[in-house]
N, C-alpha and C positions, 0 to 999 in steps of 0.2 A: 484569843478569841482566833477562833480557825481562820488560817488565810485562805481557805477554797470562801469562803464567804466573802472574805473581799475581791477576789479574784470575777467571784458573779458578778458582784456588785460594779465592778468596773466594768466588762460587757453590758453590762444592760445600761449606764452609763454611757459609755461609746456608740453603741448601737439604740440609745436610747427606744429599749422594746426588751420586754419579757420574753417574747416568743423568736426575736431572733438571737436573744443571747444565747437562750437554752440549746438553739441548732447547733449556736457554733460550739458550744460546750458540751456540744453531747447530753442532754437533759432532760429530763421532760420538765414540761412550763412548769408543773408544778412544784416542783423541786427548787427551782431556782424562784418564785414565790416565794417558797419557805425560808430560802437561805435568805433574802432580802426580810424577810419579816422576823425572823431571827435576831437580823444587824438591827432593825428600826427600836423592837423591842430589847438588845444590850444599850444600847445608846442613848435613848431613851426620847427621839428624835424621828421625824419622817423625813424619808430621805429623797423621795421621789414627788408628784404631781401630775395628776390628768393633763396633758397640753391639749387640746384638739383630741385627735386621735394618737396622738402619740404622749410619751414621757419628758419632761426636763426633772433637772434637779433640783430641790429647795436648796436653799443656802447652806442644811447642813448637810445637805449631800454633797454639795460643791466642796466645801471645805474637809468632808471627809477623803473624796476623791481625789486631790491633794496629798494628803497623808498616805493615803490606799499605794499610790502611785511608788511613794520613797518605800512605804515597809515591802511594797513586792518587788521592789528593786532590791532595797538591801538581803531578801531572803535569795533571790536569785542570786545576789553577789555571794553570799555564804554558801549556796548550793556549788557554785563552779567552784571557788577558793579549794572547798574541802573535798570536792570528789575530780574535779580537773575533767570534768564533763563539758561540751558542748550546746547541750542543750537551755531550755526557757522561750521565751520570746522578743522577737526582736521587732520592733516597732517603727515604723519609716513613715514620714509624712512630704509629700511633694506633689506637685502639680501636674495636672493631665500628661503633659507634653513629655517630661521628665520618665512619670511611671510606666508609662507605653512604649518611650523609644529608646530611653538611655539604659532604666535598671534592669531590665527581664534580664542580660547575660551576667550582671553582676549578681542578680538574686539567685541564680541558677545553679552559680558555680560557688556562692555560699550553703546552698541546699549540699548539693553532691559534698562538700566539705562538710559541713554538720547536717547530719540525716534527722539528727534529732531535738531541730532550731526549729519552731514552730516564728514564721516570718507573715507580718501584717502587713499588710502595703494601705498606705490611706490616701487618698487625693484627693485635695482640696485647693482653699484659695493660700494666698501666701501668706496674708494676716494669718488664719486661722491654724496655720504649720507651725507659723513662730512662735502662736500663743502659746498651741502643745507642748512647744519643745522649752518653754520656758516654766511650765505648770507639769512639768516631768512625765507627761501621757504622751510624748514621742522619743525614743532613744536619741532620733536623728530628723531632721529637715532638711529639703532638697527644693533650692527656690533656683529661680533666676533671675540675677539681679546686675546691677552696676557697681556695688559696695555693700558692705556689712550694712544692711540692714539693722540693725539693734545690735548696739554695742555692750551689752548685759551678755549673753550668747557667747560661745567659743566660734569663730571662723574658718574653713579649708577652703581656698579657693579650687578647684578639680579641674575646670579647663574653659574659656573662653569656648562661647556659645554662638556662631554668628547669625544673625538675623537676615531671614532671605525672603524678597516682596514676588511676590507669586499670583501668576495670572494662568487663565486656560490659554493654550498652543498657541490659539488665533485672536489674543487681545491683541489691538492697534501699539500698544507698546513695544511689545516683542520685535518689534521692527524696525525699533531703534537702538545704536550703538548704546548710548549712554542715556539713560536716563534721569532727567533733574528734579529737584522739587517742583519747578515755574509745571512739567510736563502733568504733574499730578493734580492739578488745580483740578476741582469740578469730578475726578475721580470719584464713582463708587465703590466705597470699601465694606470688606466683612471680615467685622472686628470681633475678638474674644470681647470676654464681660469688662466693666469699666476699672476693675479694678486690678488688672491685668499690668505686671509691669512692664511687658512689650510694646502693651497699647497706648498706657498712661507717658512713656516717651515717644512715640509713636506720633499722638495725637498735639504734646509739649513742642515737635519740635516743625509741623506744619501751622501750629499757630502764632508760635516767634517769627515764624517767614512769611507769614499772610498768606497762606496758602488753605482756600478753599475747599474744602472736602466732606463728603455725606456718607455717614453710614448707613448701607442697602441693610444690613442684618445685622444682626448683635447675636453672638451663639457660642454657646458652655464649652466645649473643647475642639481642639486642631481639626479635629478627624468633622465633623459639620463641617469646619470653615471652607477644607480642602475638595471637599462633597462639592459647597455651594459652589466656590470657585470653578471649578469643572463645569457644574452646569450654566453657569453664568458668565455675567460679563465684568462682574466684581473684582477686584485686588485684594492683596491679605498680605501682610505681616506675619511670617511662623520663624519659630527656631528651624534653624536649616537641618536639626535630626529629625522633625517633625514631618518635613516635607521631600528629604532627601529621595525615598524610595519612587516616589509620586513623579518625581521633578526626572532620575535615572530611566525611568519607564515611556517619559514623553507626555505622560495624564496632564503634569505642569509647567508649567515655564520659570524659569526663574529669572527675572528680568534683571538690565543689568544698572543695580542700582546701589549705589551703596553711600552712608551719611555716618559721620564720625563720633553724635550725639545718640547714634544707634547701635550697642552693644549690649553684651551683657555677658556676665561669666556664668556657669553655674559654681553655685556656694554650695559648704555641708555647711548648717547651723547644729550646735549641739547647745547643750548644760551647762555651764564651767566647770561646774560640780560632777560631772557624767561619769562613772564609772565605767571605762572600757571593758567589756569583755574582753577574753580572745577573740571572740566568733564575731565581735565588734571592731577590733586592730583588723583583722585580715578583712574583713568588707572593706573597712576604709582603706586601707593601705594597696584594694587590686583594683579601684579607681582612677582609675588610666597612673597610677602609678603616685597618686597621694599618701600623703604620709599622715598616719593618727591624729596629730595637734600638737600642743604643747604637753601634753599627761604625756608619760609612757602608758602601753597599751596592762591594764591590769589594778592603774593607778586613779587615783579619784585626782583630777584638776583641781588649780587653786583657785581662790577663792573669789 
């Protein structure tokens, strides 16, 4: 089976659209449709079904996606070993704040070192990222957590990421020398979605200490949260990297608050059998001096 068809199939599956996959691959939409039809004919099974205005994988399609990811990775591994080139695709998944405020300079460094490497950066929820790493849809996943969330994956601690409580510069709590939990009672919060790790940690601490709180706004990304804090009376807990620039400019105030249970680490998750290409090894090594992990670059991890 032509690997190009499997690459096209994977793009359609990831983007849930023939049109967007065609745009990404530089094909006519009719070409994408034809390739998928040939795959379905070859395997004797429908791979996609219509779902509202979009597409979703059938059960057969889900099984093929797992196998296709492995086949395409083996093909890329063979190309790199035989040609010693740094081409191919590197798929990275992470949350919004890491994608926006931490990874860009590291990705630019990698692009300069490997100009033929295609890099796909996908922002998603923590649980979705880990699922895609397990299934081989992502080469690496970055999350903020207090520990290795999935023991089936291989984890590398990159750095500790401080959490900061931010408010409007004129908020009454900015006049306090040290903000304690009791002073947060009844405060209006602007929070991320309820699956976000640091929101889960915050609410756990507030409930455990009997601190009443009110979620005034629930927002999908740190940029929206910061904008609302700058325009309103609520406060928010964010990774420092997401708010550092606004704090420096005086647009947000960092409240004098700390709690031992509110701490996170930036962690890299990979499949334990993930083959580490030269480009991926260089990328990991450049992340605050982190090492590639138990497997040496260019080798398969232990099972």
